[in-house]
ZAMARGU-4260 file (C-alpha; in steps of 0.2 Angstrom, whole numbers, plus 5000, padded with zeros to 4 digits):
<rodrens>
0) 5175/4661/5226 | 5168/4663/5210 | 5177/4668/5195 | 5170/4682/5184 | 5173/4688/5168
5) 5168/4706/5158 | 5160/4704/5139 | 5172/4718/5131 | 5160/4725/5119 | 5147/4729/5133
10) 5162/4736/5144 | 5165/4748/5129 | 5149/4754/5129 | 5149/4756/5143 | 5164/4769/5144
15) 5155/4777/5129 | 5138/4779/5137 | 5151/4787/5153 | 5157/4801/5142 | 5141/4805/5133
20) 5133/4806/5149 | 5148/4818/5157 | 5146/4829/5139 | 5125/4830/5141 | 5130/4833/5157
25) 5141/4847/5157 | 5129/4854/5142 | 5115/4853/5153 | 5125/4865/5164 | 5128/4878/5150
30) 5109/4878/5146 | 5103/4881/5165 | 5116/4891/5168 | 5111/4906/5151 | 5092/4902/5155
35) 5078/4912/5162 | 5071/4906/5179 | 5058/4898/5174 | 5066/4889/5160 | 5082/4884/5170
40) 5069/4872/5182 | 5064/4865/5165 | 5082/4863/5159 | 5088/4855/5178 | 5072/4842/5179
45) 5077/4836/5160 | 5095/4837/5163 | 5095/4826/5182 | 5085/4815/5171 | 5093/4813/5157
50) 5113/4814/5169 | 5103/4800/5178 | 5098/4787/5166 | 5113/4791/5158 | 5125/4788/5172
55) 5114/4772/5178 | 5113/4764/5161 | 5132/4765/5162 | 5134/4756/5180 | 5120/4744/5173
60) 5128/4739/5155 | 5143/4737/5167 | 5134/4725/5176 | 5125/4716/5162 | 5145/4713/5154
65) 5146/4704/5172 | 5147/4685/5169 | 5150/4672/5183 | 5147/4652/5179 | 5130/4654/5187
70) 5113/4661/5182 | 5111/4679/5185 | 5096/4691/5185 | 5093/4707/5194 | 5077/4713/5205
75) 5066/4728/5198 | 5062/4735/5209 | 5080/4738/5219 | 5085/4743/5200 | 5073/4755/5200
80) 5077/4761/5216 | 5096/4762/5211 | 5090/4772/5197 | 5082/4788/5206 | 5097/4787/5217
85) 5107/4791/5201 | 5095/4804/5195 | 5092/4813/5212 | 5111/4816/5213 | 5112/4822/5194
90) 5098/4832/5200 | 5109/4841/5217 | 5125/4842/5205 | 5117/4853/5192 | 5108/4863/5205
95) 5124/4866/5214 | 5133/4870/5197 | 5119/4883/5193 | 5123/4896/5207 | 5132/4911/5206
100) 5145/4904/5216 | 5154/4889/5219 | 5167/4891/5236 | 5179/4878/5240 | 5172/4872/5255
105) 5154/4870/5249 | 5164/4860/5234 | 5169/4849/5244 | 5155/4847/5255 | 5145/4843/5238
110) 5159/4832/5229 | 5155/4819/5246 | 5137/4819/5245 | 5136/4817/5228 | 5151/4803/5229
115) 5141/4794/5244 | 5126/4794/5230 | 5132/4788/5218 | 5142/4775/5225 | 5123/4770/5234
120) 5118/4769/5219 | 5131/4755/5211 | 5130/4746/5227 | 5111/4749/5225 | 5111/4739/5208
125) 5125/4724/5217 | 5110/4722/5227 | 5099/4717/5215 | 5106/4703/5209 | 5100/4694/5226
130) 5115/4682/5230 | 5112/4670/5241 | 5125/4669/5251 | 5127/4688/5249 | 5142/4697/5242
135) 5157/4699/5252 | 5166/4716/5249 | 5187/4720/5249 | 5187/4735/5260 | 5200/4742/5254
140) 5194/4741/5237 | 5177/4747/5244 | 5185/4762/5252 | 5195/4765/5236 | 5180/4764/5226
145) 5169/4776/5235 | 5185/4790/5239 | 5184/4788/5218 | 5167/4791/5217 | 5169/4809/5227
150) 5186/4814/5218 | 5177/4810/5202 | 5161/4821/5208 | 5172/4833/5214 | 5181/4836/5198
155) 5164/4833/5187 | 5156/4849/5199 | 5169/4862/5200 | 5174/4857/5179 | 5153/4859/5173
160) 5155/4874/5185 | 5171/4881/5175 | 5164/4875/5158 | 5144/4882/5161 | 5146/4898/5149
165) 5147/4898/5135 | 5164/4904/5128 | 5176/4902/5114 | 5179/4884/5111 | 5170/4879/5125
170) 5163/4864/5113 | 5181/4858/5111 | 5184/4859/5132 | 5169/4851/5136 | 5171/4836/5125
175) 5189/4834/5133 | 5179/4836/5150 | 5168/4822/5146 | 5181/4809/5142 | 5190/4812/5157
180) 5173/4812/5167 | 5168/4798/5159 | 5184/4787/5163 | 5183/4794/5182 | 5166/4786/5185
185) 5171/4770/5174 | 5186/4768/5185 | 5174/4768/5203 | 5162/4757/5193 | 5175/4747/5191
190) 5185/4745/5206 | 5169/4745/5215 | 5164/4726/5205 | 5183/4722/5207 | 5179/4724/5228
195) 5165/4709/5224 | 5169/4692/5229 | 5157/4679/5226 | 5158/4662/5237 | 5158/4646/5228
200) 5142/4641/5230 | 5134/4656/5229 | 5115/4659/5219 | 5107/4674/5211 | 5088/4672/5218
205) 5084/4688/5206 | 5088/4675/5192 | 5072/4667/5193 | 5059/4680/5199 | 5069/4693/5191
210) 5073/4702/5173 | 5087/4691/5165 | 5102/4700/5157 | 5099/4696/5140 | 5088/4706/5130
215) 5087/4718/5142 | 5105/4725/5138 | 5099/4729/5121 | 5083/4738/5128 | 5094/4747/5140
220) 5108/4753/5129 | 5095/4759/5115 | 5084/4768/5129 | 5099/4777/5135 | 5106/4780/5120
225) 5091/4787/5113 | 5086/4800/5129 | 5104/4805/5128 | 5102/4809/5111 | 5088/4817/5112
230) 5094/4827/5128 | 5109/4833/5117 | 5100/4836/5102 | 5088/4849/5113 | 5102/4857/5120
235) 5112/4860/5105 | 5094/4866/5095 | 5092/4877/5107 | 5108/4885/5110 | 5107/4886/5091
240) 5092/4897/5091 | 5098/4906/5108 | 5114/4908/5096 | 5103/4915/5081 | 5092/4927/5095
245) 5108/4932/5102 | 5113/4939/5087 | 5096/4947/5082 | 5096/4957/5098 | 5113/4960/5094
250) 5107/4967/5076 | 5092/4975/5085 | 5104/4985/5096 | 5114/4990/5081 | 5098/4995/5071
255) 5093/5006/5089 | 5110/5012/5092 | 5110/5018/5073 | 5092/5024/5071 | 5097/5034/5089
260) 5111/5041/5083 | 5102/5047/5065 | 5088/5053/5080 | 5104/5064/5088 | 5113/5066/5072
265) 5115/5081/5057 | 5114/5067/5044 | 5123/5080/5032 | 5138/5085/5044 | 5137/5072/5057
270) 5136/5085/5069 | 5123/5085/5086 | 5106/5091/5079 | 5094/5101/5088 | 5087/5088/5099
275) 5105/5082/5104 | 5108/5101/5106 | 5094/5104/5118 | 5098/5091/5129 | 5116/5096/5131
280) 5113/5113/5136 | 5102/5107/5147 | 5117/5097/5155 | 5127/5113/5156 | 5114/5124/5164
285) 5113/5109/5176 | 5133/5110/5180 | 5131/5127/5179 | 5119/5128/5194 | 5130/5116/5203
290) 5149/5122/5200 | 5140/5139/5201 | 5151/5140/5184 | 5147/5149/5167 | 5146/5143/5149
295) 5142/5153/5132 | 5129/5150/5120 | 5136/5154/5102 | 5124/5158/5088 | 5131/5156/5071
300) 5125/5158/5054 | 5134/5161/5038 | 5135/5176/5028 | 5135/5171/5009 | 5129/5154/5008
305) 5111/5158/5000 | 5119/5167/4985 | 5133/5152/4984 | 5116/5138/4987 | 5106/5147/4974
310) 5120/5149/4962 | 5128/5134/4963 | 5116/5122/4969 | 5111/5112/4983 | 5125/5100/4979
315) 5141/5111/4983 | 5131/5121/4995 | 5133/5105/5004 | 5148/5101/5003 | 5153/5118/5009
320) 5143/5115/5026 | 5150/5096/5028 | 5168/5108/5027 | 5162/5123/5037 | 5155/5109/5051
325) 5174/5103/5049 | 5182/5118/5055 | 5169/5123/5068 | 5174/5104/5077 | 5192/5109/5076
330) 5189/5124/5085 | 5180/5116/5100 | 5187/5107/5114 | 5180/5089/5120 | 5170/5095/5134
335) 5162/5110/5121 | 5147/5104/5107 | 5144/5110/5091 | 5128/5107/5083 | 5117/5111/5066
340) 5104/5118/5069 | 5098/5117/5050 | 5102/5127/5035 | 5116/5137/5040 | 5114/5139/5056
345) 5126/5132/5069 | 5128/5132/5089 | 5144/5130/5102 | 5141/5127/5116 | 5157/5131/5127
350) 5162/5131/5145 | 5171/5150/5149 | 5178/5157/5163 | 5174/5176/5158 | 5165/5184/5144
355) 5181/5187/5135 | 5184/5167/5133 | 5169/5166/5122 | 5175/5185/5111 | 5193/5174/5107
360) 5184/5157/5103 | 5172/5169/5091 | 5186/5181/5084 | 5195/5163/5079 | 5182/5157/5073
365) 5178/5171/5063 | 5196/5169/5054 | 5194/5150/5052 | 5178/5152/5042 | 5184/5168/5034
370) 5197/5158/5024 | 5193/5151/5006 | 5184/5136/5004 | 5189/5125/4989 | 5172/5114/4984
375) 5174/5106/4968 | 5181/5116/4957 | 5177/5130/4964 | 5187/5143/4978 | 5172/5150/4991
380) 5172/5164/5000 | 5161/5166/5017 | 5159/5177/5034 | 5150/5171/5050 | 5139/5182/5058
385) 5141/5178/5077 | 5129/5182/5091 | 5134/5176/5110 | 5123/5174/5127 | 5132/5168/5142
390) 5126/5161/5158 | 5118/5166/5169 | 5120/5183/5165 | 5110/5181/5147 | 5099/5170/5151
395) 5094/5156/5166 | 5085/5144/5154 | 5089/5132/5138 | 5075/5144/5128 | 5082/5162/5135
400) 5099/5159/5130 | 5096/5154/5113 | 5082/5165/5110 | 5096/5180/5116 | 5110/5174/5106
405) 5100/5173/5092 | 5094/5190/5092 | 5113/5195/5096 | 5117/5186/5078 | 5103/5197/5068
410) 5111/5211/5077 | 5128/5206/5070 | 5120/5205/5054 | 5110/5220/5055 | 5129/5227/5058
415) 5140/5224/5044 | 5140/5205/5047 | 5157/5196/5047 | 5159/5198/5067 | 5152/5194/5083
420) 5142/5201/5097 | 5138/5198/5115 | 5120/5201/5119 | 5112/5216/5125 | 5095/5221/5131
425) 5092/5232/5120 | 5092/5219/5107 | 5077/5208/5115 | 5066/5224/5111 | 5070/5217/5092
430) 5069/5200/5097 | 5050/5201/5105 | 5047/5214/5091 | 5048/5201/5077 | 5038/5185/5090
435) 5024/5203/5090 | 5025/5200/5073 | 5025/5186/5070 | 5009/5183/5080 | 4999/5196/5073
440) 5003/5189/5055 | 4993/5174/5059 | 4978/5184/5066 | 4978/5198/5050 | 4970/5186/5037
445) 4954/5181/5049 | 4955/5200/5054 | 4956/5208/5036 | 4971/5215/5039 | 4977/5216/5019
450) 4977/5228/5006 | 4982/5228/4989 | 4987/5243/4981 | 4993/5246/4962 | 5005/5252/4955
455) 5004/5256/4935 | 5014/5250/4922 | 5015/5264/4907 | 5019/5257/4892 | 5035/5269/4881
460) 5027/5270/4865 | 5013/5280/4869 | 5012/5282/4888 | 4997/5271/4892 | 4995/5263/4906
465) 4996/5243/4902 | 4992/5235/4920 | 4997/5236/4933 | 5008/5227/4950 | 4996/5221/4965
470) 5007/5226/4979 | 5003/5219/4997 | 5000/5233/5012 | 4995/5228/5030 | 4985/5238/5040
475) 4988/5236/5059 | 4976/5241/5068 | 4989/5246/5081 | 5006/5251/5071 | 4994/5256/5056
480) 5002/5254/5039 | 5016/5240/5037 | 5026/5238/5025 | 5028/5223/5015 | 5049/5225/5020
485) 5044/5224/5039 | 5033/5205/5037 | 5037/5197/5022 | 5052/5190/5027 | 5043/5184/5044
490) 5031/5179/5032 | 5040/5168/5022 | 5050/5160/5037 | 5035/5155/5046 | 5026/5150/5032
495) 5012/5160/5033 | 5018/5167/5016 | 5007/5153/5007 | 4990/5157/5016 | 4994/5175/5013
500) 5001/5174/4995 | 4985/5161/4990 | 4973/5178/4998 | 4985/5190/4987 | 4981/5181/4972
505) 4962/5180/4975 | 4960/5199/4979 | 4973/5203/4964 | 4961/5192/4951 | 4945/5198/4957
510) 4951/5217/4957 | 4957/5213/4938 | 4941/5205/4936 | 4930/5220/4939 | 4943/5229/4926
515) 4940/5218/4912 | 4922/5220/4913 | 4923/5240/4913 | 4933/5236/4896 | 4952/5236/4902
520) 4953/5219/4893 | 4972/5224/4887 | 4978/5227/4908 | 4988/5215/4913 | 4989/5211/4932
525) 5005/5207/4939 | 5007/5195/4957 | 5025/5193/4966 | 5026/5174/4970 | 5038/5172/4984
530) 5051/5158/4984 | 5043/5149/4997 | 5025/5150/4985 | 5036/5145/4970 | 5041/5129/4979
535) 5025/5124/4986 | 5018/5108/4976 | 5000/5116/4977 | 5003/5132/4965 | 4997/5125/4948
540) 4982/5118/4955 | 4980/5134/4967 | 4981/5149/4952 | 4970/5135/4939 | 4956/5138/4955
545) 4960/5154/4956 | 4955/5158/4940 | 4942/5148/4936 | 4935/5157/4954 | 4935/5174/4947
550) 4932/5170/4931 | 4948/5180/4924 | 4957/5176/4907 | 4971/5168/4911 | 4981/5180/4900
555) 4976/5195/4911 | 4987/5186/4924 | 5005/5189/4926 | 5017/5181/4936 | 5032/5190/4944
560) 5046/5177/4949 | 5062/5182/4957 | 5076/5177/4945 | 5086/5170/4959 | 5070/5159/4960
565) 5069/5152/4945 | 5088/5149/4943 | 5086/5139/4963 | 5082/5122/4955 | 5084/5126/4937
570) 5075/5109/4930 | 5061/5112/4943 | 5057/5128/4939 | 5057/5123/4920 | 5041/5112/4924
575) 5034/5124/4935 | 5033/5139/4925 | 5030/5128/4909 | 5012/5122/4917 | 5010/5140/4922
580) 5011/5145/4905 | 5001/5129/4900 | 4983/5138/4908 | 4989/5156/4899 | 4998/5166/4912
585) 5012/5177/4905 | 5029/5174/4917 | 5041/5190/4920 | 5059/5188/4928 | 5059/5198/4942
590) 5075/5208/4949 | 5083/5204/4931 | 5103/5207/4936 | 5103/5204/4955 | 5107/5186/4951
595) 5116/5173/4943 | 5108/5167/4928 | 5117/5155/4915 | 5110/5161/4896 | 5110/5143/4894
600) 5096/5142/4907 | 5089/5157/4905 | 5084/5155/4886 | 5072/5139/4890 | 5061/5148/4904
605) 5046/5152/4894 | 5045/5170/4902 | 5038/5184/4891 | 5047/5199/4904 | 5063/5203/4909
610) 5062/5219/4924 | 5078/5224/4926 | 5080/5227/4947 | 5078/5246/4954 | 5095/5245/4960
615) 5100/5247/4941 | 5088/5262/4940 | 5091/5273/4955 | 5110/5279/4951 | 5105/5279/4932
620) 5116/5292/4920 | 5125/5292/4904 | 5139/5282/4903 | 5139/5274/4919 | 5141/5256/4923
625) 5124/5255/4928 | 5119/5261/4910 | 5128/5249/4903 | 5120/5233/4912 | 5104/5240/4907
630) 5108/5243/4889 | 5114/5225/4890 | 5097/5218/4900 | 5089/5227/4886 | 5097/5221/4871
635) 5099/5204/4878 | 5080/5204/4882 | 5079/5208/4865 | 5087/5195/4858 | 5077/5183/4869
640) 5059/5191/4860 | 5056/5198/4878 | 5046/5214/4883 | 5059/5223/4895 | 5052/5233/4911
645) 5059/5244/4921 | 5055/5248/4938 | 5060/5262/4951 | 5061/5277/4939 | 5059/5292/4951
650) 5064/5306/4937 | 5058/5313/4920 | 5081/5308/4918 | 5077/5290/4920 | 5060/5287/4911
655) 5069/5298/4896 | 5086/5287/4894 | 5075/5271/4897 | 5064/5275/4884 | 5079/5278/4874
660) 5088/5260/4877 | 5072/5251/4870 | 5062/5249/4885 | 5044/5242/4882 | 5037/5246/4902
665) 5041/5259/4915 | 5034/5257/4933 | 5041/5268/4946 | 5036/5282/4958 | 5040/5294/4945
670) 5026/5287/4935 | 5013/5284/4946 | 5013/5277/4966 | 5006/5260/4974 | 4985/5265/4977
675) 4971/5257/4981 | 4960/5253/4969 | 4948/5266/4971 | 4961/5279/4971 | 4970/5271/4954
680) 4954/5271/4946 | 4951/5290/4949 | 4971/5293/4944 | 4968/5280/4929 | 4951/5293/4925
685) 4959/5309/4926 | 4976/5305/4917 | 4964/5300/4901 | 4954/5316/4902 | 4972/5326/4902
690) 4979/5314/4886 | 4962/5316/4878 | 4964/5338/4880 | 4981/5339/4878 | 4987/5325/4866
695) 5002/5319/4877 | 5010/5304/4887 | 5005/5309/4907 | 5008/5301/4923 | 5000/5297/4938
700) 5010/5306/4952 | 5008/5308/4970 | 4994/5318/4970 | 4985/5306/4957 | 4989/5316/4939
705) 5004/5323/4935 | 5008/5327/4915 | 5022/5328/4902 | 5025/5343/4890
</rodrens>
């Protein structure tokens, strides 16, 4: 037999190629597993080519390292056939490990098929030498090489299947597995080579007609390494892209989760908001229908919150709401829901067996919220008005339950606050009446149902009329005259006060222009601004346009702003008031004494008049607390160079006492009732005639004329 020997460098290169091919195969398996259907097919095809070339080149380099004392060469067509076998075997292996499962029987069958295919590639490659006489194989080593091929294939398939997912430390495990797989493939190859025997006198027919081993070895090595490197680099880059995409997907998922949370959660209290409440309420209705059970909806409104919010500012109010939400949350079970609708309104959904269960929860909640709150440096006290609606007795839909609980809550407020009431049918009448009033308000402007009445204001020095306050009346086609107290709060709640307020200002300025032309240039028309109007961004421009439209001097208009409105946000109020004053309009601080003014801020307000609230005038008498308060307000006004107006004067004694205290202007039913413009001027003319004849100050009474002696 011819004595063979091996090129050690090429043997080492073949081992490195086998390990690199094994790692590439493992990495490709991971890419196939994580790719989409179309992408996995592309990775399967590319992987089969790269892995097949890798295995085949390892075999071919091993063949090139084999030397005999005769010239050697390789038949090109047979060599290419061995490459095709390697690619097919690789494609089958990658397809098998890309399946969802790899049972033991399928693993064994696949290992046998792949082992035989690799052995076929090896021995086909050997046949490419076209030896004459033919190669003689040792049967035991030949069988051993096939057994090694099958065992290596089985191990490779099992390892690749286990490492196809990107788990922690997968790169390290794949590298270790690649070394084992590479060594197994090399073992099969050189066992097969050891099985080959070449008789003395053998001739390699391909040495003349085929490809020589010299330069081919370099081409095969470089090409193979390039193919494997490109395949591996592509896989690594794609894996990084997938990783970045995964991070982006996770970031987007977290962002969507946060957006969903914000969309369903109240930002301040972190309780569910109205949207989530409605969903939970629908779920509880469905559950109650399915299980024939009950639950209660509790509508909670805080008593005294507005005064705290207006006097101490939104920051303290927000901190108070956060603490209130915490106390409410601490009083519910895991299966119940507490939500904030907005402002100081909260809702609770609780599962109950009997209505009395809801009563005990409401009673406990009232007690809890009655406890003082320590906010910043303040010790604050509030209470809660609660309305309760029980499913199914008080409503079977989300809308009915909310409306009825709201009606019960308003009933609690109207009967003393700080408590709870269950819904009753009579409460619904009031709720429907409110709804009807709101609907009628929406069309009242279009139907020209609003009227202005004018109440005169008298100077205390000579008793002459110095102007009038415009007071809104609603001439409802069915209800008749509707007092402001019955609709102003609803107009403010719905925002309808803004267009109504614009109409009031325009109508008052139109009437004042008429009086101005009749010679009453010294008069001022007073118009009230609600808190909603005052916070409207378009207020200053609207006033300016109204004055211009009616060609009325700004000095003829006085805007009345309540003390609590002016103090709600002092800095913003100062800006708005200064803009109004810059137009020439005068400012009156209305209902003075009922709010929580700071003298530091009060002296900064560009007002010209303080209007004492009628509540202090009603029980006015010498030596009373109200008298002391009024006296103090007059003194304060004098120190700030403000005119003092007292409203609500209903008796002669009140008139005399307020005049003695030093009030500049008086207004009230004793002096003159609110009247339509025509009646107002008739009464004014009659008063002037009496004053001219009797030379005494006068008042306008119910009949339009009432003289003082």
